[in-house]
Structures are given as structure tokens and as C-alpha cells.
Biopython code that builds the backbone (N, CA, C, O; Angstrom):
import numpy as np
from Bio.PDB.StructureBuilder import StructureBuilder

atoms = [
    (1, "MET", "N", (0.800, -1.205, -0.050)),
    (1, "MET", "CA", (-0.022, 0.000, 0.034)),
    (1, "MET", "C", (0.919, 1.219, -0.083)),
    (1, "MET", "O", (1.913, 1.245, 0.643)),
    (2, "GLU", "N", (0.698, 2.146, -0.871)),
    (2, "GLU", "CA", (1.443, 3.350, -1.023)),
    (2, "GLU", "C", (1.098, 4.251, 0.121)),
    (2, "GLU", "O", (-0.090, 4.431, 0.389)),
    (3, "PRO", "N", (2.052, 4.837, 0.824)),
    (3, "PRO", "CA", (1.733, 5.789, 1.800)),
    (3, "PRO", "C", (0.893, 6.969, 1.266)),
    (3, "PRO", "O", (1.118, 7.405, 0.138)),
    (4, "ILE", "N", (-0.054, 7.487, 2.037)),
    (4, "ILE", "CA", (-0.916, 8.615, 1.522)),
    (4, "ILE", "C", (-0.196, 9.833, 1.066)),
    (4, "ILE", "O", (-0.549, 10.473, 0.075)),
    (5, "TRP", "N", (0.912, 10.165, 1.879)),
    (5, "TRP", "CA", (1.602, 11.410, 1.621)),
    (5, "TRP", "C", (2.364, 11.251, 0.299)),
    (5, "TRP", "O", (2.396, 12.223, -0.455)),
    (6, "ASP", "N", (2.957, 10.157, -0.036)),
    (6, "ASP", "CA", (3.562, 9.974, -1.371)),
    (6, "ASP", "C", (2.630, 10.052, -2.402)),
    (6, "ASP", "O", (2.917, 10.715, -3.398)),
    (7, "PHE", "N", (1.504, 9.450, -2.318)),
    (7, "PHE", "CA", (0.386, 9.405, -3.249)),
    (7, "PHE", "C", (-0.036, 10.891, -3.422)),
    (7, "PHE", "O", (-0.190, 11.366, -4.547)),
    (8, "ALA", "N", (-0.202, 11.544, -2.399)),
    (8, "ALA", "CA", (-0.777, 13.002, -2.532)),
    (8, "ALA", "C", (0.156, 13.939, -3.289)),
    (8, "ALA", "O", (-0.243, 14.765, -4.110)),
    (9, "GLN", "N", (1.474, 13.742, -2.939)),
    (9, "GLN", "CA", (2.501, 14.584, -3.519)),
    (9, "GLN", "C", (2.509, 14.330, -5.085)),
    (9, "GLN", "O", (2.440, 15.254, -5.895)),
    (10, "ARG", "N", (2.596, 13.069, -5.415)),
    (10, "ARG", "CA", (2.542, 12.559, -6.879)),
    (10, "ARG", "C", (1.365, 13.058, -7.586)),
    (10, "ARG", "O", (1.496, 13.622, -8.672)),
    (11, "THR", "N", (0.159, 12.878, -7.008)),
    (11, "THR", "CA", (-1.101, 13.267, -7.687)),
    (11, "THR", "C", (-1.175, 14.767, -7.801)),
    (11, "THR", "O", (-1.553, 15.262, -8.863)),
    (12, "TYR", "N", (-0.843, 15.511, -6.790)),
    (12, "TYR", "CA", (-0.872, 16.980, -6.738)),
    (12, "TYR", "C", (-0.069, 17.521, -7.802)),
    (12, "TYR", "O", (-0.447, 18.546, -8.370)),
    (13, "ALA", "N", (1.110, 16.884, -8.169)),
    (13, "ALA", "CA", (2.055, 17.432, -9.101)),
    (13, "ALA", "C", (1.628, 16.906, -10.493)),
    (13, "ALA", "O", (2.289, 17.288, -11.459)),
    (14, "ALA", "N", (0.646, 16.115, -10.677)),
    (14, "ALA", "CA", (0.229, 15.764, -11.976)),
    (14, "ALA", "C", (-0.275, 16.846, -12.797)),
    (14, "ALA", "O", (-1.029, 17.656, -12.257)),
    (15, "PRO", "N", (0.045, 16.993, -14.095)),
    (15, "PRO", "CA", (-0.432, 18.149, -14.896)),
    (15, "PRO", "C", (-1.944, 18.423, -14.680)),
    (15, "PRO", "O", (-2.775, 17.525, -14.816)),
    (16, "GLY", "N", (-2.253, 19.614, -14.360)),
    (16, "GLY", "CA", (-3.641, 20.152, -14.242)),
    (16, "GLY", "C", (-4.354, 19.827, -12.996)),
    (16, "GLY", "O", (-5.444, 20.349, -12.760)),
    (17, "PHE", "N", (-3.760, 18.931, -12.125)),
    (17, "PHE", "CA", (-4.418, 18.539, -10.924)),
    (17, "PHE", "C", (-4.526, 19.599, -9.985)),
    (17, "PHE", "O", (-5.645, 19.862, -9.546)),
    (18, "ALA", "N", (-3.478, 20.289, -9.586)),
    (18, "ALA", "CA", (-3.395, 21.383, -8.582)),
    (18, "ALA", "C", (-4.411, 22.463, -8.943)),
    (18, "ALA", "O", (-5.225, 22.873, -8.116)),
    (19, "GLU", "N", (-4.345, 22.913, -10.196)),
    (19, "GLU", "CA", (-5.323, 24.006, -10.648)),
    (19, "GLU", "C", (-6.797, 23.574, -10.507)),
    (19, "GLU", "O", (-7.649, 24.330, -10.040)),
    (20, "ALA", "N", (-7.045, 22.381, -10.914)),
    (20, "ALA", "CA", (-8.582, 21.820, -10.792)),
    (20, "ALA", "C", (-8.867, 21.813, -9.369)),
    (20, "ALA", "O", (-9.908, 22.338, -8.974)),
    (21, "ALA", "N", (-7.999, 21.238, -8.499)),
    (21, "ALA", "CA", (-8.331, 20.899, -7.133)),
    (21, "ALA", "C", (-8.450, 22.265, -6.438)),
    (21, "ALA", "O", (-9.311, 22.368, -5.563)),
    (22, "LEU", "N", (-7.697, 23.301, -6.725)),
    (22, "LEU", "CA", (-7.799, 24.615, -5.993)),
    (22, "LEU", "C", (-9.007, 25.331, -6.422)),
    (22, "LEU", "O", (-9.607, 26.074, -5.646)),
    (23, "ARG", "N", (-9.403, 25.121, -7.694)),
    (23, "ARG", "CA", (-10.714, 25.706, -8.308)),
    (23, "ARG", "C", (-11.853, 25.101, -7.495)),
    (23, "ARG", "O", (-12.773, 25.804, -7.078)),
    (24, "LEU", "N", (-11.783, 23.825, -7.282)),
    (24, "LEU", "CA", (-12.953, 23.136, -6.476)),
    (24, "LEU", "C", (-12.911, 23.708, -5.055)),
    (24, "LEU", "O", (-13.970, 24.010, -4.505)),
    (25, "GLN", "N", (-11.751, 23.869, -4.444)),
    (25, "GLN", "CA", (-11.624, 24.392, -3.147)),
    (25, "GLN", "C", (-12.166, 25.852, -3.028)),
    (25, "GLN", "O", (-13.005, 26.173, -2.187)),
    (26, "ASP", "N", (-11.655, 26.650, -3.874)),
    (26, "ASP", "CA", (-11.998, 28.027, -3.864)),
    (26, "ASP", "C", (-13.413, 28.386, -4.215)),
    (26, "ASP", "O", (-14.021, 29.240, -3.570)),
    (27, "ASN", "N", (-13.939, 27.753, -5.222)),
    (27, "ASN", "CA", (-15.251, 27.975, -5.776)),
    (27, "ASN", "C", (-16.327, 27.230, -5.203)),
    (27, "ASN", "O", (-17.467, 27.693, -5.183)),
    (28, "HIS", "N", (-16.011, 25.983, -4.685)),
    (28, "HIS", "CA", (-17.158, 25.147, -4.234)),
    (28, "HIS", "C", (-16.906, 24.623, -2.846)),
    (28, "HIS", "O", (-17.687, 23.775, -2.415)),
    (29, "GLY", "N", (-15.880, 25.044, -2.080)),
    (29, "GLY", "CA", (-15.660, 24.616, -0.783)),
    (29, "GLY", "C", (-15.168, 23.206, -0.604)),
    (29, "GLY", "O", (-15.256, 22.651, 0.491)),
    (30, "ALA", "N", (-14.652, 22.618, -1.656)),
    (30, "ALA", "CA", (-14.055, 21.266, -1.618)),
    (30, "ALA", "C", (-12.833, 21.221, -0.701)),
    (30, "ALA", "O", (-12.087, 22.198, -0.641)),
    (31, "ASP", "N", (-12.618, 20.175, -0.022)),
    (31, "ASP", "CA", (-11.383, 19.904, 0.833)),
    (31, "ASP", "C", (-10.433, 19.172, -0.030)),
    (31, "ASP", "O", (-10.717, 18.010, -0.319)),
    (32, "VAL", "N", (-9.301, 19.719, -0.497)),
    (32, "VAL", "CA", (-8.390, 19.024, -1.321)),
    (32, "VAL", "C", (-7.805, 17.777, -0.612)),
    (32, "VAL", "O", (-7.656, 16.727, -1.237)),
    (33, "CYS", "N", (-7.475, 17.896, 0.702)),
    (33, "CYS", "CA", (-7.131, 16.638, 1.397)),
    (33, "CYS", "C", (-8.132, 15.553, 1.275)),
    (33, "CYS", "O", (-7.724, 14.407, 1.091)),
    (34, "VAL", "N", (-9.391, 15.793, 1.358)),
    (34, "VAL", "CA", (-10.407, 14.797, 1.247)),
    (34, "VAL", "C", (-10.441, 14.138, -0.097)),
    (34, "VAL", "O", (-10.508, 12.925, -0.293)),
    (35, "LEU", "N", (-10.386, 15.076, -0.990)),
    (35, "LEU", "CA", (-10.324, 14.643, -2.506)),
    (35, "LEU", "C", (-9.130, 13.687, -2.655)),
    (35, "LEU", "O", (-9.313, 12.602, -3.207)),
    (36, "LEU", "N", (-7.954, 14.021, -2.206)),
    (36, "LEU", "CA", (-6.770, 13.198, -2.326)),
    (36, "LEU", "C", (-6.955, 11.856, -1.552)),
    (36, "LEU", "O", (-6.589, 10.779, -2.021)),
    (37, "TRP", "N", (-7.513, 11.988, -0.408)),
    (37, "TRP", "CA", (-7.861, 10.647, 0.431)),
    (37, "TRP", "C", (-8.683, 9.762, -0.424)),
    (37, "TRP", "O", (-8.392, 8.576, -0.576)),
    (38, "LEU", "N", (-9.790, 10.369, -1.033)),
    (38, "LEU", "CA", (-10.723, 9.548, -1.786)),
    (38, "LEU", "C", (-10.000, 8.887, -3.010)),
    (38, "LEU", "O", (-10.210, 7.716, -3.328)),
    (39, "LEU", "N", (-9.159, 9.693, -3.657)),
    (39, "LEU", "CA", (-8.380, 9.111, -4.769)),
    (39, "LEU", "C", (-7.445, 8.020, -4.285)),
    (39, "LEU", "O", (-7.295, 6.984, -4.932)),
    (40, "TRP", "N", (-6.807, 8.263, -3.123)),
    (40, "TRP", "CA", (-5.876, 7.370, -2.628)),
    (40, "TRP", "C", (-6.539, 6.031, -2.354)),
    (40, "TRP", "O", (-6.050, 4.957, -2.704)),
    (41, "ARG", "N", (-7.654, 6.166, -1.722)),
    (41, "ARG", "CA", (-8.409, 4.942, -1.337)),
    (41, "ARG", "C", (-8.777, 4.155, -2.575)),
    (41, "ARG", "O", (-8.605, 2.938, -2.636)),
    (42, "ASP", "N", (-9.269, 4.846, -3.524)),
    (42, "ASP", "CA", (-9.645, 4.195, -4.825)),
    (42, "ASP", "C", (-8.420, 3.462, -5.522)),
    (42, "ASP", "O", (-8.528, 2.342, -6.019)),
    (43, "ALA", "N", (-7.213, 4.223, -5.509)),
    (43, "ALA", "CA", (-6.091, 3.684, -6.089)),
    (43, "ALA", "C", (-5.504, 2.460, -5.317)),
    (43, "ALA", "O", (-4.709, 1.701, -5.870)),
    (44, "GLN", "N", (-5.941, 2.274, -3.940)),
    (44, "GLN", "CA", (-5.488, 1.199, -3.226)),
    (44, "GLN", "C", (-6.477, 0.028, -3.381)),
    (44, "GLN", "O", (-6.357, -1.024, -2.754)),
    (45, "GLY", "N", (-7.461, 0.286, -4.258)),
    (45, "GLY", "CA", (-8.491, -0.817, -4.457)),
    (45, "GLY", "C", (-9.591, -0.965, -3.377)),
    (45, "GLY", "O", (-10.355, -1.930, -3.345)),
    (46, "CYS", "N", (-9.618, 0.074, -2.483)),
    (46, "CYS", "CA", (-10.584, 0.062, -1.404)),
    (46, "CYS", "C", (-11.299, 1.426, -1.428)),
    (46, "CYS", "O", (-11.056, 2.251, -0.548)),
    (47, "PRO", "N", (-12.234, 1.697, -2.480)),
    (47, "PRO", "CA", (-13.068, 2.927, -2.461)),
    (47, "PRO", "C", (-13.686, 3.016, -1.038)),
    (47, "PRO", "O", (-14.127, 2.062, -0.398)),
    (48, "ALA", "N", (-13.645, 4.327, -0.643)),
    (48, "ALA", "CA", (-14.298, 4.693, 0.615)),
    (48, "ALA", "C", (-15.780, 4.492, 0.563)),
    (48, "ALA", "O", (-16.415, 4.806, -0.443)),
    (49, "THR", "N", (-16.392, 3.933, 1.710)),
    (49, "THR", "CA", (-17.772, 3.616, 1.762)),
    (49, "THR", "C", (-18.440, 4.891, 2.257)),
    (49, "THR", "O", (-17.736, 5.779, 2.737)),
    (50, "PRO", "N", (-19.787, 5.032, 2.167)),
    (50, "PRO", "CA", (-20.536, 6.123, 2.674)),
    (50, "PRO", "C", (-20.287, 6.221, 4.199)),
    (50, "PRO", "O", (-20.177, 7.316, 4.752)),
    (51, "GLU", "N", (-20.200, 5.032, 4.870)),
    (51, "GLU", "CA", (-19.997, 5.062, 6.373)),
    (51, "GLU", "C", (-18.620, 5.595, 6.662)),
    (51, "GLU", "O", (-18.470, 6.232, 7.704)),
    (52, "GLU", "N", (-17.553, 5.398, 5.824)),
    (52, "GLU", "CA", (-16.247, 5.800, 6.097)),
    (52, "GLU", "C", (-16.146, 7.450, 5.745)),
    (52, "GLU", "O", (-15.439, 8.229, 6.384)),
    (53, "ILE", "N", (-16.893, 7.777, 4.739)),
    (53, "ILE", "CA", (-16.952, 9.203, 4.390)),
    (53, "ILE", "C", (-17.635, 9.980, 5.517)),
    (53, "ILE", "O", (-17.273, 11.133, 5.754)),
    (54, "ASP", "N", (-18.580, 9.411, 6.198)),
    (54, "ASP", "CA", (-19.224, 10.047, 7.439)),
    (54, "ASP", "C", (-18.193, 10.230, 8.447)),
    (54, "ASP", "O", (-18.460, 11.092, 9.285)),
    (55, "GLN", "N", (-17.085, 9.634, 8.571)),
    (55, "GLN", "CA", (-16.103, 9.811, 9.580)),
    (55, "GLN", "C", (-15.139, 11.018, 9.255)),
    (55, "GLN", "O", (-14.370, 11.467, 10.104)),
    (56, "VAL", "N", (-15.224, 11.473, 8.075)),
    (56, "VAL", "CA", (-14.238, 12.422, 7.646)),
    (56, "VAL", "C", (-14.287, 13.826, 8.352)),
    (56, "VAL", "O", (-13.306, 14.358, 8.872)),
    (57, "GLU", "N", (-15.499, 14.336, 8.307)),
    (57, "GLU", "CA", (-15.739, 15.709, 8.918)),
    (57, "GLU", "C", (-15.399, 15.688, 10.520)),
    (57, "GLU", "O", (-14.619, 16.524, 10.976)),
    (58, "PRO", "N", (-15.955, 14.796, 11.278)),
    (58, "PRO", "CA", (-15.543, 14.836, 12.660)),
    (58, "PRO", "C", (-14.051, 14.617, 12.955)),
    (58, "PRO", "O", (-13.502, 15.053, 13.967)),
    (59, "LEU", "N", (-13.385, 13.845, 11.909)),
    (59, "LEU", "CA", (-11.944, 13.540, 12.057)),
    (59, "LEU", "C", (-11.119, 14.742, 11.785)),
    (59, "LEU", "O", (-10.239, 15.070, 12.581)),
    (60, "ILE", "N", (-11.351, 15.394, 10.736)),
    (60, "ILE", "CA", (-10.453, 16.406, 10.290)),
    (60, "ILE", "C", (-11.113, 17.825, 10.165)),
    (60, "ILE", "O", (-10.372, 18.783, 9.945)),
    (61, "GLY", "N", (-12.354, 17.997, 10.281)),
    (61, "GLY", "CA", (-13.083, 19.279, 10.185)),
    (61, "GLY", "C", (-12.462, 20.235, 11.169)),
    (61, "GLY", "O", (-12.006, 21.304, 10.761)),
    (62, "PRO", "N", (-12.422, 19.927, 12.366)),
    (62, "PRO", "CA", (-12.007, 20.900, 13.418)),
    (62, "PRO", "C", (-10.511, 21.361, 13.125)),
    (62, "PRO", "O", (-10.155, 22.527, 13.297)),
    (63, "TRP", "N", (-9.705, 20.405, 12.691)),
    (63, "TRP", "CA", (-8.243, 20.681, 12.381)),
    (63, "TRP", "C", (-8.236, 21.573, 11.101)),
    (63, "TRP", "O", (-7.386, 22.462, 11.053)),
    (64, "ARG", "N", (-9.062, 21.427, 10.109)),
    (64, "ARG", "CA", (-9.117, 22.225, 8.971)),
    (64, "ARG", "C", (-9.368, 23.669, 9.375)),
    (64, "ARG", "O", (-8.643, 24.608, 9.047)),
    (65, "ARG", "N", (-10.500, 23.759, 10.142)),
    (65, "ARG", "CA", (-10.990, 25.078, 10.555)),
    (65, "ARG", "C", (-10.077, 25.869, 11.460)),
    (65, "ARG", "O", (-9.960, 27.087, 11.332)),
    (66, "ALA", "N", (-9.408, 25.148, 12.410)),
    (66, "ALA", "CA", (-8.533, 25.835, 13.386)),
    (66, "ALA", "C", (-7.176, 26.062, 12.900)),
    (66, "ALA", "O", (-6.541, 27.051, 13.265)),
    (67, "VAL", "N", (-6.680, 25.156, 12.057)),
    (67, "VAL", "CA", (-5.302, 25.332, 11.643)),
    (67, "VAL", "C", (-5.003, 25.547, 10.160)),
    (67, "VAL", "O", (-4.240, 26.446, 9.808)),
    (68, "ILE", "N", (-5.597, 24.730, 9.289)),
    (68, "ILE", "CA", (-5.193, 24.748, 7.965)),
    (68, "ILE", "C", (-5.805, 26.027, 7.264)),
    (68, "ILE", "O", (-5.092, 26.706, 6.526)),
    (69, "GLU", "N", (-7.119, 26.352, 7.495)),
    (69, "GLU", "CA", (-7.732, 27.565, 6.870)),
    (69, "GLU", "C", (-7.149, 28.855, 7.354)),
    (69, "GLU", "O", (-7.010, 29.749, 6.520)),
    (70, "PRO", "N", (-6.765, 29.082, 8.676)),
    (70, "PRO", "CA", (-6.137, 30.282, 9.047)),
    (70, "PRO", "C", (-4.767, 30.396, 8.420)),
    (70, "PRO", "O", (-4.408, 31.475, 7.947)),
    (71, "LEU", "N", (-3.982, 29.329, 8.395)),
    (71, "LEU", "CA", (-2.727, 29.345, 7.643)),
    (71, "LEU", "C", (-2.756, 29.788, 6.239)),
    (71, "LEU", "O", (-1.958, 30.582, 5.741)),
    (72, "ARG", "N", (-3.836, 29.156, 5.582)),
    (72, "ARG", "CA", (-4.027, 29.579, 4.127)),
    (72, "ARG", "C", (-4.429, 31.101, 4.059)),
    (72, "ARG", "O", (-3.900, 31.879, 3.265)),
    (73, "THR", "N", (-5.293, 31.419, 4.850)),
    (73, "THR", "CA", (-5.690, 32.881, 4.862)),
    (73, "THR", "C", (-4.442, 33.757, 4.974)),
    (73, "THR", "O", (-4.204, 34.649, 4.160)),
    (74, "ALA", "N", (-3.626, 33.456, 6.051)),
    (74, "ALA", "CA", (-2.506, 34.370, 6.294)),
    (74, "ALA", "C", (-1.556, 34.273, 5.091)),
    (74, "ALA", "O", (-1.077, 35.309, 4.629)),
    (75, "ARG", "N", (-1.282, 33.154, 4.598)),
    (75, "ARG", "CA", (-0.374, 32.976, 3.381)),
    (75, "ARG", "C", (-0.944, 33.793, 2.208)),
    (75, "ARG", "O", (-0.200, 34.489, 1.518)),
    (76, "ARG", "N", (-2.191, 33.710, 1.997)),
    (76, "ARG", "CA", (-2.748, 34.361, 0.846)),
    (76, "ARG", "C", (-2.804, 35.955, 1.136)),
    (76, "ARG", "O", (-2.739, 36.733, 0.185)),
    (77, "ALA", "N", (-2.913, 36.380, 2.332)),
    (77, "ALA", "CA", (-2.987, 37.813, 2.623)),
    (77, "ALA", "C", (-1.535, 38.421, 2.357)),
    (77, "ALA", "O", (-1.391, 39.596, 2.019)),
    (78, "MET", "N", (-0.500, 37.563, 2.528)),
    (78, "MET", "CA", (0.809, 38.079, 2.278)),
    (78, "MET", "C", (1.381, 38.011, 0.808)),
    (78, "MET", "O", (2.548, 38.320, 0.566)),
    (79, "LYS", "N", (0.543, 37.611, -0.106)),
    (79, "LYS", "CA", (0.973, 37.331, -1.420)),
    (79, "LYS", "C", (1.564, 38.604, -2.093)),
    (79, "LYS", "O", (2.629, 38.494, -2.701)),
    (80, "ASN", "N", (1.014, 39.646, -2.029)),
    (80, "ASN", "CA", (1.495, 40.892, -2.695)),
    (80, "ASN", "C", (2.099, 41.932, -1.830)),
    (80, "ASN", "O", (2.211, 43.095, -2.217)),
    (81, "ILE", "N", (2.503, 41.515, -0.621)),
    (81, "ILE", "CA", (3.130, 42.470, 0.275)),
    (81, "ILE", "C", (4.666, 42.356, 0.151)),
    (81, "ILE", "O", (5.283, 41.322, 0.404)),
    (82, "PRO", "N", (5.229, 43.519, -0.263)),
    (82, "PRO", "CA", (6.737, 43.554, -0.469)),
    (82, "PRO", "C", (7.327, 43.195, 0.900)),
    (82, "PRO", "O", (6.872, 43.649, 1.950)),
    (83, "GLY", "N", (8.408, 42.318, 0.823)),
    (83, "GLY", "CA", (9.175, 41.988, 2.056)),
    (83, "GLY", "C", (8.547, 40.917, 2.850)),
    (83, "GLY", "O", (9.043, 40.593, 3.928)),
    (84, "ALA", "N", (7.411, 40.303, 2.356)),
    (84, "ALA", "CA", (6.874, 39.338, 3.126)),
    (84, "ALA", "C", (7.131, 37.858, 2.508)),
    (84, "ALA", "O", (6.565, 36.852, 2.936)),
    (85, "GLU", "N", (7.964, 37.868, 1.555)),
    (85, "GLU", "CA", (8.191, 36.606, 0.876)),
    (85, "GLU", "C", (8.745, 35.458, 1.758)),
    (85, "GLU", "O", (8.285, 34.317, 1.700)),
    (86, "THR", "N", (9.650, 35.785, 2.489)),
    (86, "THR", "CA", (10.304, 34.805, 3.458)),
    (86, "THR", "C", (9.207, 34.300, 4.415)),
    (86, "THR", "O", (8.994, 33.091, 4.497)),
    (87, "LEU", "N", (8.536, 35.151, 5.108)),
    (87, "LEU", "CA", (7.563, 34.727, 6.094)),
    (87, "LEU", "C", (6.404, 33.949, 5.302)),
    (87, "LEU", "O", (5.881, 32.944, 5.782)),
    (88, "ARG", "N", (6.067, 34.438, 4.157)),
    (88, "ARG", "CA", (4.963, 33.674, 3.412)),
    (88, "ARG", "C", (5.355, 32.289, 3.134)),
    (88, "ARG", "O", (4.551, 31.368, 3.280)),
    (89, "ALA", "N", (6.662, 32.091, 2.705)),
    (89, "ALA", "CA", (7.144, 30.784, 2.511)),
    (89, "ALA", "C", (7.126, 29.901, 3.676)),
    (89, "ALA", "O", (6.790, 28.722, 3.563)),
    (90, "ARG", "N", (7.493, 30.451, 4.856)),
    (90, "ARG", "CA", (7.418, 29.656, 6.074)),
    (90, "ARG", "C", (6.034, 29.309, 6.435)),
    (90, "ARG", "O", (5.808, 28.195, 6.908)),
    (91, "VAL", "N", (5.038, 30.210, 6.245)),
    (91, "VAL", "CA", (3.692, 30.023, 6.608)),
    (91, "VAL", "C", (3.164, 28.863, 5.621)),
    (91, "VAL", "O", (2.464, 27.965, 6.087)),
    (92, "GLN", "N", (3.487, 28.887, 4.319)),
    (92, "GLN", "CA", (3.158, 27.945, 3.306)),
    (92, "GLN", "C", (3.727, 26.490, 3.791)),
    (92, "GLN", "O", (3.067, 25.451, 3.754)),
    (93, "SER", "N", (4.911, 26.595, 4.195)),
    (93, "SER", "CA", (5.419, 25.225, 4.707)),
    (93, "SER", "C", (4.703, 24.693, 5.861)),
    (93, "SER", "O", (4.562, 23.473, 5.947)),
    (94, "LEU", "N", (4.221, 25.493, 6.785)),
    (94, "LEU", "CA", (3.375, 25.153, 7.908)),
    (94, "LEU", "C", (2.047, 24.671, 7.426)),
    (94, "LEU", "O", (1.502, 23.682, 7.916)),
    (95, "GLU", "N", (1.526, 25.391, 6.444)),
    (95, "GLU", "CA", (0.181, 24.914, 5.779)),
    (95, "GLU", "C", (0.320, 23.508, 5.243)),
    (95, "GLU", "O", (-0.489, 22.626, 5.531)),
    (96, "ILE", "N", (1.333, 23.324, 4.482)),
    (96, "ILE", "CA", (1.577, 21.962, 3.905)),
    (96, "ILE", "C", (1.769, 20.881, 4.949)),
    (96, "ILE", "O", (1.274, 19.774, 4.736)),
    (97, "GLU", "N", (2.426, 21.108, 6.022)),
    (97, "GLU", "CA", (2.554, 20.206, 7.082)),
    (97, "GLU", "C", (1.272, 20.016, 7.754)),
    (97, "GLU", "O", (1.014, 18.889, 8.177)),
    (98, "ALA", "N", (0.433, 20.964, 7.910)),
    (98, "ALA", "CA", (-0.891, 20.782, 8.547)),
    (98, "ALA", "C", (-1.814, 19.973, 7.603)),
    (98, "ALA", "O", (-2.667, 19.234, 8.094)),
    (99, "GLU", "N", (-1.671, 20.090, 6.279)),
    (99, "GLU", "CA", (-2.426, 19.227, 5.364)),
    (99, "GLU", "C", (-1.827, 17.814, 5.414)),
    (99, "GLU", "O", (-2.605, 16.861, 5.372)),
    (100, "ARG", "N", (-0.585, 17.617, 5.497)),
    (100, "ARG", "CA", (-0.035, 16.354, 5.709)),
    (100, "ARG", "C", (-0.649, 15.620, 6.910)),
    (100, "ARG", "O", (-1.007, 14.446, 6.819)),
    (101, "THR", "N", (-0.762, 16.343, 8.046)),
    (101, "THR", "CA", (-1.441, 15.837, 9.286)),
    (101, "THR", "C", (-2.856, 15.379, 9.013)),
    (101, "THR", "O", (-3.323, 14.335, 9.468)),
    (102, "ALA", "N", (-3.516, 16.244, 8.226)),
    (102, "ALA", "CA", (-5.000, 15.852, 7.909)),
    (102, "ALA", "C", (-4.934, 14.576, 7.127)),
    (102, "ALA", "O", (-5.648, 13.646, 7.502)),
    (103, "LEU", "N", (-4.195, 14.433, 6.131)),
    (103, "LEU", "CA", (-4.094, 13.292, 5.196)),
    (103, "LEU", "C", (-3.703, 12.113, 5.999)),
    (103, "LEU", "O", (-4.229, 11.027, 5.755)),
    (104, "GLU", "N", (-2.762, 12.248, 7.000)),
    (104, "GLU", "CA", (-2.361, 11.059, 7.772)),
    (104, "GLU", "C", (-3.539, 10.629, 8.792)),
    (104, "GLU", "O", (-3.686, 9.439, 9.068)),
    (105, "ARG", "N", (-4.324, 11.562, 9.313)),
    (105, "ARG", "CA", (-5.444, 11.377, 10.002)),
    (105, "ARG", "C", (-6.527, 10.604, 9.168)),
    (105, "ARG", "O", (-7.121, 9.646, 9.662)),
    (106, "LEU", "N", (-6.750, 11.011, 7.993)),
    (106, "LEU", "CA", (-7.717, 10.359, 7.083)),
    (106, "LEU", "C", (-7.238, 8.927, 6.738)),
    (106, "LEU", "O", (-8.071, 8.043, 6.535)),
    (107, "ALA", "N", (-5.918, 8.689, 6.669)),
    (107, "ALA", "CA", (-5.386, 7.381, 6.376)),
    (107, "ALA", "C", (-5.696, 6.342, 7.533)),
    (107, "ALA", "O", (-5.605, 5.127, 7.361)),
    (108, "THR", "N", (-6.031, 6.873, 8.606)),
    (108, "THR", "CA", (-6.352, 5.980, 9.796)),
    (108, "THR", "C", (-7.763, 5.404, 9.667)),
    (108, "THR", "O", (-8.097, 4.468, 10.393)),
    (109, "ILE", "N", (-8.632, 5.947, 8.738)),
    (109, "ILE", "CA", (-10.035, 5.355, 8.587)),
    (109, "ILE", "C", (-9.893, 4.065, 8.000)),
    (109, "ILE", "O", (-9.479, 3.986, 6.843)),
    (110, "THR", "N", (-10.189, 3.025, 8.664)),
    (110, "THR", "CA", (-9.890, 1.622, 8.325)),
    (110, "THR", "C", (-10.793, 1.224, 7.166)),
    (110, "THR", "O", (-12.012, 1.345, 7.290)),
    (111, "PRO", "N", (-10.268, 0.769, 6.079)),
    (111, "PRO", "CA", (-11.310, 0.286, 4.976)),
    (111, "PRO", "C", (-12.199, -0.800, 5.542)),
    (111, "PRO", "O", (-11.754, -1.682, 6.276)),
    (112, "ALA", "N", (-13.426, -0.714, 5.193)),
    (112, "ALA", "CA", (-14.541, -1.555, 5.520)),
    (112, "ALA", "C", (-14.147, -3.107, 5.258)),
    (112, "ALA", "O", (-14.505, -4.021, 6.002)),
    (113, "SER", "N", (-13.413, -3.259, 4.173)),
    (113, "SER", "CA", (-13.055, -4.618, 3.736)),
    (113, "SER", "C", (-11.800, -5.100, 4.365)),
    (113, "SER", "O", (-11.306, -6.177, 4.030)),
    (114, "ALA", "N", (-11.244, -4.295, 5.315)),
    (114, "ALA", "CA", (-9.978, -4.750, 5.984)),
    (114, "ALA", "C", (-10.329, -5.652, 7.081)),
    (114, "ALA", "O", (-9.445, -6.153, 7.776)),
]
sb = StructureBuilder()
sb.init_structure("model")
sb.init_model(0)
sb.init_chain("A")
sb.init_seg("    ")
for serial, (resi, resn, name, xyz) in enumerate(atoms, 1):
    if name == "N":
        sb.init_residue(resn, " ", resi, " ")
    sb.init_atom(name, np.array(xyz, "f"), 0.0, 1.0, " ", f" {name:<3s}", serial, name[0])
structure = sb.get_structure()
């Protein structure tokens, strides 16, 4: 079984994926981590069941709202501020680490077939 973080990095780097995923996030409120988890589960031959999907929001919703979204907001706020490049890069690194934590939490949802 491929580790979820390796899968997520490879998938996110695929041509067009990041742009499409961020459009879904920004325009429709999609959670890119959840999208990657669903794709990972499918790639592992264990598509998520409705019961497993019901576990997602309680598991990572509070983390997303308290950590990931504030980091994203701060990073985006610094985008065009001269002199903020280094700090923005550090915040982006923290945001990515927070997303990795969310993905690793999602990976703990045991496939129903296991």
C-alpha cells in the first residue's frame, strides 16, 4: 500500500491537478485533502464507503477550521506584500505540514473490507 503522503504529492504534481483541485476548493468549498484521500483509497482498491466518508468531517473538520484555513488565509494575505516573501514561504510550509497531518489522520480510517 502506497503511503498517503507519497500518493498525494505525486497526484498533486500531475499536470492540471493542482489547478483543478484549487478551483474546486476556492469556488465550491471542496477539501483538497479529502479529495486526495478519496483518490488514494480508490487507487488502493478500497474505495471509501458512505460510512467511512461520514467519519471524515468529525476527524479532520476541526483541524481544517482551526489550523489549515487560518494558515491559508495568512499566506494568501501576504501574497503581494513587499518584504513578506520569506515569512509567506514559512507559513506555506506550515500549511503543507498541517495538510499532511490531515491526510495522515484520514489514512487511519480503516477500509470496511480490512
